[in-house]
N, C-alpha and C positions, 0 to 999 in steps of 0.2 A: 154473564161472562165474567169470570173472576180474573183478576190481574195476577201475573206471576211476579213476585218480588215487588219492586217499585214500579213495574210497568202495568198500566191500567188502561182501559178503553176510554174513548171520549164519545159521549152519546150525542146523537142527532135526533131531535123530536120528530115523531112520525107525521106531525101536521105539515111539515115542509117537504115531505117525501112522497113520490109517486111510485107505486109498485105494480101498476095495471099491466097485464099481459096483452091488453087490446088498446094500449095507449095511443097508437098511431092511426087507428082506423075508426074511431068513434068521436062523436061530439062530446065535449067536456064541459061540465058545469064548474064555474069558479065562483067562490064567494068574494065579493068586493068590499074593500075597506078604503075609505078616502083618508089619506094622510094630509091633513091640513097643516102646513108649515107657516110659522109666523116669526119674523125677525124683529128683535127689539133694538136694532141698530140702523143707522142710515148708510146706504150704500147704492151705488149706481145700478146695481143688478138686484132685482127683487126675486124672492122665492116663489115657486109655483107649487100647487098641490100635485100629489102623486097618488096613483091608484095601486093598491096592493090586491092582486087577484090570487086567491089561494084555494086549494081543493077541499080543505076542511074548514068548517065554520069555527071561528075563534070563540072560545068561552068568554062571556061578558067580563069576567074578572081579568082576563088578559087585556081586553080592550080598554078597560078602566085603568089598569096598571100602566099601559103605554101612553094613554092620553094624559096630557099635563106635564109630560116629561120635558125637561130643558136640557139642551146640549150646548156646551160652551165651544163656540166656533171662533174663527180668527177675529172677528170684529165685535163680538158681543154674544148674546144668547139667542138660540133658536128654539122655539117651543113647538111641540108636536100635539095635535089633537087627532085622535083616530075615531072615525065614525063609520058605522055600518051603511053599506049602499046595497042597491038591488043586485042580486046575483046575475051573472051573464053565462050564456052558452056559447062556446067558441068551437068552430070547425077545426079539424086538424091543421088546415092551411093557415087559419088565423092564429092558432097557437104557435105555429112554426114561425110566422112573421113576428109575433110578439117576442119570442125568444131570440130571434135574429136581432131585433131592435135592442133589447137590453144587453145582449152579449156584445154587440158592436159598441154601444155607448160606454159600457163599463170597461171594455178593453182599452178604449181611448183614454178614459179617465185614470185607469189603474196601470195599464201596460205601457202606453205612450210609445208604441212601436208599430209602424204600419205593417210590418210583417206578421203581427199578431192579430190583425183585424180579421173579421169574419169574411169567408170567401164562399163562392158557389159550392165548393167541395165539402163545406162544413154540414153536418147533419144536425138540424135543430128539431127533428121529429122526436117526440117522446119515445124512449126505448122501453124494452121489457124489464131491464134491471132497475133496481131502486136507484133513484137519483133525485136531486132537488127539483121540485116542480112548483114554482110559484112565479107570478109575473109582476114586474114593476113597470108601470106605464104612466105616461104623462096624462094628467087630467085636463079637461077642457077648462077654460077660463070661467069662473063662477057665473058671471052675468050672461055668458054665451052658452051655458051648459044646457044641452037638450034634455028633455024629460026621459028619453029612452036609453041614453048612454052618457057616462061621465068620462069615457076614454077618448083621448085626443088621437083619433086614428090617422090624422094627416101626419102628425109627428111620428107615430108608430111606423108609418110607411116611408119615413125619411131615409132609411138605409137601403132602399131599392136601387139597383144599378142605374147609372145615369146615361142618357143618350140625347142626341139633338131632338128626339121626338118626346122627351120628357115633358109631361104636362106642367104648364105654368101655374102659378098661384092664382087664387080667385080674384086678388086685387090687381093683377098685372094687366096693363093696357096694351103694351107693345107686342107681347108674345113673340119676340125676336130672339133667336139664338145666335147673338152676334158678339158675345164676349168669349174670347179664347182663354180656356183654362188648361191646366196640365193634362187633364183627361178628356178633352173634347171642347165643345162649344155649347154654351148654355145662355139662357135669358138672364139678364141682370137680376131679375126677381129671385132667381134661385141662389143668389149670393148674399141676399140681405139677411137671412137668418139660416146659417148653415155651420157645419163643421168642416174645415179643410185640413189638408196635410201639406206641408212644404218640404220637399226632400232636401233643399239646401240648408235648412236649419234643423231638419229632422224633428219637427214640432207640429202639434196639432193646435189650431186656432178656432175659436168661435167668432163668427163674423157679425158685424153690425152694418148698418146701411153703407152703400158705396159712397166713397168721397168724390163727388162729381167735380170738384175744383182742383183736384190733384191728379197728375199722371206721372209717367216715368220721367218726363222731361222737366217736372217741377223741381223747384228748390227744396232741398231737404228741410224738414220742419226744424231740426237742429243741425247745425253745421257739423259735418262728419270730422272725426278726429284725424282720419287719413287725408284730409284736405279736399275731399269730394264735395261738390256743391249740389248735384242733382241726384235723384234716385237711380237713374240709369247708370251714372258714374259710380255711385255707391255699390250697386250690385255687381258691377264689373270688377271693381278694385277689390272688394272684400270677399266675394263669393266666386269670382271668375265667371260670371253669367252675363251674356250679352242679351239684353232684352230685345225680343223680336217684335213686340207690340207696345212700344213705349207711349203710344198715344192713348192706350186704354186707361180709363179711370182706375185709381188705386182702391184697394179694399182696405178697410180697417179691421184688424183682428186682434184678439186678446188670447194669449196662450191659455189652453184649457186649465181649469181650476185644479189645484192640488187637492187630493183626497187624503184627509187626515183622520186620526183617531179622535173623534169628538166626544168620547166617553171619558177622557182623562179628567180627573178631579182638579188638577193643578194646572190645566192648560192655560197659557198666557195668550191674551188678545193682542191683535195688531191695533194700530191707531184707527179708531172708528171712523175718522174723517178721511182716511187714506183713499185716494182715488185709484181706479182701475188703470193699469198700464196697458197701452195698446201699441200696435205697430202698423205701418203702411206696407201693404204687400201688393205686388203686381199680380194680377189674376192669372197670368200665364205660368206662374210658379206654383199655383195652388191646385191641388187635387180635391174635388168636392167628395166628402165621405158621407155626409148626412145632410139632407135638405128636404123640406124646411124643418128646422128645429131651432127654437129660440135660445139665446144665451141664458135666459131665466130658467129654462128647462134643464139645460146642461148643469147650471150652477146648482139647482135643486137636487139633481141626481148625485152630486158629489158628496152629499150628506147621507145618502141612503145606506152604504155599507155599514156605517156606525149604527144607524137606526135598526137595521135588520140583525146585526149582531146582538143588540140589546133585546130585540124581539125573540131571537133564538134562545138567549139566556132565560127569558121569561117563560118560554114554552118548556124548556128543560126543567125549570122550577115548578111549573104547573103539573108536569108529568110525575115528578117526585112527590108533589103534594098529593096527587091522587093515590099514589102508592102508600103514603103515610096515612091517608084517611081510610084506606082499606084495612090497615093493620094496627093503627095506633090510637085513633081517636075518631069519634063521630062529630066532634065539634070542628067548626071551620078554622082554618089557619090561614092568614092572608098570604097570597102568592109572594108579595114583596118581602115577607119575612123569610120564606123558604129561599127566595132569590139571594137575599143577603147572607143567609147561612152557608150557601155553596160557593160564594164569591170570595176568592182569596185576596190578600192585600196586594199581591203581584199584578192584579188587573188594573190597579191605579184608578179605580172608579169611585164614584160618590159613596157607594155601598161596599163594605166588606164585612167579613164575619167576626172581626176581632172583639167587638162588644158582646155579641151573642155567644161567642166562644168562651169568654170570661164568665158569663151568666150560666152557661151550660156546664162548664168545668166545676163550678162551685156546687151546682145541684147534683151532678153525678157523683162527686166526692161525698156529699151528704147522704144520698140515697144508698150508695154502696156501704158507707160507714155504719149507718143505722141498721142495715141488713146483717152485716157481720157482727155488729155488737150484740144483736138479739139472738143470733143463731150459733154464736161461738162464745157462750158465757163463761167458759172455763179457760179461755185462751187469754194470754197477756197481750199488752199493747203491741209488742214487737211482732208477734204472730199475726195480729189483726192488720197491721200496717203492711206486712209482707203479702197477705192475702188480697188486700185492697190494691196494692201495686200490681199484682197479677191480673186483676180485672180491668183496671183503668189506665194502665201504662199505654204509651203510644203504640207499642208493638201489638198489645192485646186489642186496642180499639181499631187498629188497621185490619186485623184479622176479622173482627166482628163486622166491619164495614164491608170488606171484600165478600164475605159469605152472603151479604145481602145486596151485592151489586151497587153499592153506594158510590164508590170512587168515580165511576163514569159520569156522574152528574156534576162533578166539581169543575168550577170555572177558575182557572189558575193563572192565566197569562194575560198580559195587556193585548188588546186588540191590535192586529197588524193589518191594515186595509189591503196591502199587497198580497196577503195570504188568503184573503176572503174568496170564497168559492162563488163564482158568478153562476146564478141559476141558468141552466141551459147551455153552459160552456162545457163541451165534452172534451176539450183539449186538456183540462185540468179538473176533470170530474172528481167528485168525492168518492172514494172507494168504499161504498157502503157494503157491509156484509149482507149476504142474502138472507141470513137468518136474523131474527129479532131477539134481543135480550129481554126475556120476560121478567117483569117485576110486578107480579099481581095482575091487576087489570091493565097495567102500564106495559107497553112494548116499545123498546127504544132501538133505533138503528145504531150500529157501531161505525163511527167515522174513521177513526185512526187510533193508534196506540201512542201513549205518551208516558213518560216517567213522572210520578208524583212522589214528593218527599213523604216519608212515613209520617212525620209530624202534621203535614197538611191534611192527610186523610183523618187522623185523630182529631185535629182541630174542627173539621167539618162535622164529625159525629157530635162533638160537644156543642157546636154552634146550632145543629138541629135541635138538640135538647134545649138549648137556650131559646130558640124560636118558640117552642111550646111554652117555656117559662115566661117569656116576654108578654105572652097573651094570658098569663096567670092561669094556665092549664097544667097543674102539676100531675094530674091524673094521666094526661096524655103523655107528658114527659116520661112518667114511670112506665106507661105502656110501651113507648118507644124503646126504652132501655131494656125492657124484657124481650122485645121483638128482636133486637139485634143479638141477644143471647146472654145478657146479664140479668140473673134472677134477683129481683127486689120486690118488696111488697110493703104495705103500711100497717100490717097487723101488729098488735101489741102483745108482746110476750113478757110475762112478769119477770121482774129483776129483783131478786131477793138477796140482801146482805144483812145478817144479824150480828150484832155486837153483844158482848157479855156485859156491857155497862151502859149506863144512861148517857146519851150523846152530850147532854149538858155538862157532864164531867170532863169532857174532852175539849169541847169548843163552846164558845158563847153563841148559842143558836139564835137567840133573840136579837142580839147585836148584828150578827151576820144577816138575818132576815131583814132587819131595818135598812141595811145597805143595799138589799136586793129589791128595793121598791116595795117593801113589806110583804114579799112573797112568803107564804106559810108552807113549809115542807110537810107533806103527808108522811114522808119517811125521813126523819132527820138523820138517820144513819148514812144516807147518801151525801149529806153535807159534811159529815166527818170523813167519809171516804174521799171527798173532793179535796180536802185539806191535808190529807195524810201523804207525806212523801215516802218513797220506797225505802229511805234510810231509817225510818222510825221503827223502833223495835218494841213497842209496847205490846204486852201479851194480850190485851183486849182487842187488838186490831190485827187481822190477818191479811189485809189487802192494802192497796195504795191507790193514788188518784190516776194512775196511767190509763186505765180503761176509760174512765170518764173523760180524761183529757182527750183521748182518741176521738170520741164521739162529739165532745164539746167543741173541739177544733173545727170539725167539719160543719157543725150546726151554726157556729158563729161566723165562719167564712161565708156560708150561704146567706145568712140573715143580713150581714152587713153589705154583701154584694147586692142583694135584692133591695135593701134600703137605698143604696146609692143609685141604683137604676130607676127606682120609682121616683125618688125625690128630684134627681137632677138630670136624668137622661132625656135629652131632646135633640133636635136637628142642629142646634148650635154647637154641640160637642162633637168632635171628630171621633172616627173609629180609633180605639186605643184609650179613649178617655176613661172608660170603666176599668180597664186594666191598671191604669196609673192610679186612679182613686182607690182601688182595692188594695194595691200594694202599699199605699200610704196608710190605709186604715187597718189592714190585717197583717200585723207583724209582731214579733216578740217584744220589741221596745215599747210600742204603744201599750200593749197589754200589761207589761211590767210596770209602766208608769201608772196605769189605771189601778193596779193592785196597791201600789204605794200610797196613792191619793186616798183610797178607801181604807188604808190601814189594815189590809188583809195580812200583811207580813207578820203581824203579831199572833195570828191564829194558825199559822202553818205548823203542822206536827212533823218534826224532822230531827236529825241528829245534830251534834254540835258542829260538824264540818259544814253542813249546809246552812246552819244558823249563822255561822261565821261569814259565809259568802253573802247571805242576806244583809247582815249588819254592814258589810263592806259596801254594798250598794246603797244602804241608807246613809252611810257616812258621806258617800260621794254626792248625794243629792240634797243634803240637809240645808245647804245655804243657797240653793237655787230655786228660782220661781218655777212652779210645776202647773200653773193654771192653764196656760195656753200653748203647750208644746207637744210635739209628737215623739218624744223620746230620743230620737236620733240627733236632735238639736243639742242635747246635752252630751258633752264630751266625757262621759262616765261609763262605768261597767254596770250592766244589769244582770243580776243573777237570773238564770233561765227559769227557776222555780217560780218566781213571781208571775211570769207570763203563763206558766203551766196552770196555776190555780185559777186564773180567769177562765181558761178553757174547761177545766175540770168542773168548776162551779156551774158553768153553762151546761155541761153534760148532765150534771146532777139534777138541775131544774128541768131539763128535757125529759129525762127518764121519770122523775117524780111527777111531772104534769101529764104523763101519759103520751109522751112524744109530740107535744104541741109546741111548735117552733115560735108561734106568736107570743106565748107566755114567756118563753126564754128571752125574747128580745125586749119585751116590756120590763122584765126583771133585771136584766144585765145592763140595759141602756144607761141607767144613772152612773154606773161605774166607768163607762166609756166616754162620758161627756168630757170636753166638747168634742162631738162628732165632727169629722172632717167635712168641709164644704169646698166647692170649687174655688172660693175666695181665700180660704184659709189653708188650702192644700200646699204643702211643701214637700218637694221630692227629696228622697234619701240621697245624700251626697255621693254615694258610690254609684247608684243608678244614674244620677244626673251626669256624673263625670263620664261614665261609660257611654251614654247617649251622645254627649257633646264630642267625644273622641271619634265615635263612629261617624257622626255627621261631617266632621271636618277631616276625617281620615288621619287622625293622630294615632301614633302607636302608644298604647297603654301598657305599661309593665309594672309588676309588683315584685318586690324582693323582701324576703324575711331575713333579718339580721339575727345573729345569735342573741339570745335573751341576756339581760343584764340585771344585776342586783342593786337596788337603791333603797335605802332605809328599811332593810330587812324584807324587802318585797321584790319578787321576780317580775320584771317588766319585759314585755314583748316589743320588739322594735321592727316596724314595717316601713318600707320605702316604696313610694308610689311616684312613677315618672310618666309624664305625658308632654309631648311637643317640647322637649328640652327643659321642662320644668320638673324639678325633683323636690319632694318634701318627705321628711321622715318624722314619724311620730312614735312615742313610747307610751304604753299603757299596760295595765295588769291583764288585759285580755286582748287576744289577737284581733278580734272583730272591732273592738273599740279603737285600737291603734290604726287599723286599716281605714276606719271611718274618719279619724281625725286627719290622717295624712291625705286622704282623698278630698276632704273638705278644703284643705289648704291649697292643693293643686287646682281644684275647681275654681276657687276664689281668684287665684293668680291668672288662670286662663281667661276668666271672664273679664278681668281688668285688661288683659292683653287684647282680647277681641274688641272691647270698647274703644281702646286707643286706635286700633287698626281701622275701625269703622270711621272714627273722627278724621283720621289722616286721609282716608279715601275720599271723604266729603271735601276736605280742604284742597285736595288735588283735582278732583273731578270738576268743581265749579269753575275755576279759571280755564280748564281745558274745554269745557262745553262753551264757554263764552268765546274762546278762540275759534272753535269750530264753527259757531254761529257767524262770527264776523268773516271768517273765510268763505263760507257758503254764500253769504250776502255779496261779498266782493265778486266771486265767480259768477253769480247770477247777473249782477250788474254788467260785467264784462260781456257775457253771452248776449245780453239784451242789446248793448251798444254795437256789437259786431254784427248781429242779425239786422238790426236797424240800418246799419251802414250798407250792407249788401242789398237790402230791399230798396233803399233810396237810390243806390247806384243803378239797379235794374229799371226803376221808374224813370230815372234820368235818360 
């Protein structure tokens, strides 16, 4: 199903969907997987294992990808291990009860509204239309786990209607229904592990054992602010409720756990030692909703929406991977790479496609450039660039992607637990389309339509190319590029350029080869072409370096990007690392500086005007150190021709070597040294300023003043303003003036930020000390007041 404009479908993996027309009348087999949860933090409540029962058997790669995953929760990290268990066959009645259980519990956790709870009128039977069909059930405690089942059926049946005849727990000795609650009378054993609802506070609570030493007539644990002393007085004055059974022992409850997005990369933790808050509640104000169900089970289920969203994303990636294996490669590609390639930055998760997109962008540019260079040998660089843009622009890539149904696989938004579809909940069922979207062997259900920015679709196409490249499978990447509709190949087409004179008469071939790691040109005419500017009018040369610059630019971009990825990319670097390193390494200023260091400027064939610009650059750098700089650190003008010849020489070697990229890199690398490393990387001041302003929401403006004449030279005047800081710079080139002004504004902003940070620290320290002393004083006062009242009662 193709999207119209910016609107595209959102796919749902078939593994989570049931579409049986006999769903409600037959016994169903479910494949079971044990979700073993482990917390690395201390907390009063421990996590329990959960059973995932699903209609389709999960691929082992999915199980492996999900196992070992860590989630950042409030108090630390929660790790997940997924293991396969014995399949189960469930009757329609058992399936219905399981769906009732999970719907009730998730509505409590997510909706927090008693009007949204499951009722007798709800239909939990599997329908004939496609819907989510998987079960999330509490597992039995490991040491009590029977050999025939790992499902805790006692908890699954906890949402059955209550009556005075309800069966007591196996550990109950009294079996007396003598505790009055909001919805009847029950045995006290029913209140020890349960979920209740209190209308007066409109809240759900998980219950711990009954507090036998406290009742409605007892003194409040903490003196009420309204002056009340007992629980009975407190509920009368605060809620207008007269307790009818104040003699009953109070219950201790904790409000049900908040369900968060535990996939967030930058989620902040609470204090690991923070204790669980609880409240004393009169039983007569409590309606029992689920019993028996432990607080540990409820706590564990609060993490399930995030885990299932992660699993759903992996299944989407798994199905896309199947489609790619059908059309693009027979070699395996890790699911996690495909998952990374379809995950946008907006998801705010540990993985996103930014690094893979950078990798794929550079390879796509290279692949298309070499194809156009080979097949359009009589076209100039301008035409080649226009043809390339028509194939790899965002608009073009969006169309190619839509034709292959790719946008539906994109994960683009941060997970919102409140929007999570509860499996079995038909009040907000996912409107799955009856027809499947066919993608080769893969068929996906369409859940909803959403708008996706044009650039995001293009980025995912490039990221998928990058996923292949990251596994060093260029053949698969080329196959994918061809599959989406861009024709490229690796065939070698002869490139012939004949000069009427010996190349040695025009350039010093041997010197230049010595600069290129002693690379020996099979066709020295290519080296002459690489050094010939379009302004050169010699009769013996009928061409210039522009075509070789076109292909060399793409080759160098790809080679340096791959070098950075292989050398430095690992989990310690955040998404965006590769993009930043690439922008630092692949730019005209760096290339121009490399040409100057290698003294290539002396060998460029050009007219007097260009020569004058080159000499102007040389004069600007003659008294500067050039050994460890990235070009933009120097406040000087760089003639663009100097950068061009680095790219054109790379193109000449590429063509001369028979399109072998590795030879290009080995030959050109000496010119580019020192290559950037994470330790030596320095951002361009313009990029760094833009990022700082975006982060702090500063308004950044630029204004170009009229040029001025100084010392018989035209100078451009650029003004840059950010956060009320204005700096103006003059230079013989607009870009240089802009760079210099931005550098000064950036420096001033950084000084200001540093001072603000120091002032905050100076202010916060005494404030924190004052707060600490105040809390200590209040705590002491409360202690003495409570002690006084207790001593008075004793007396």
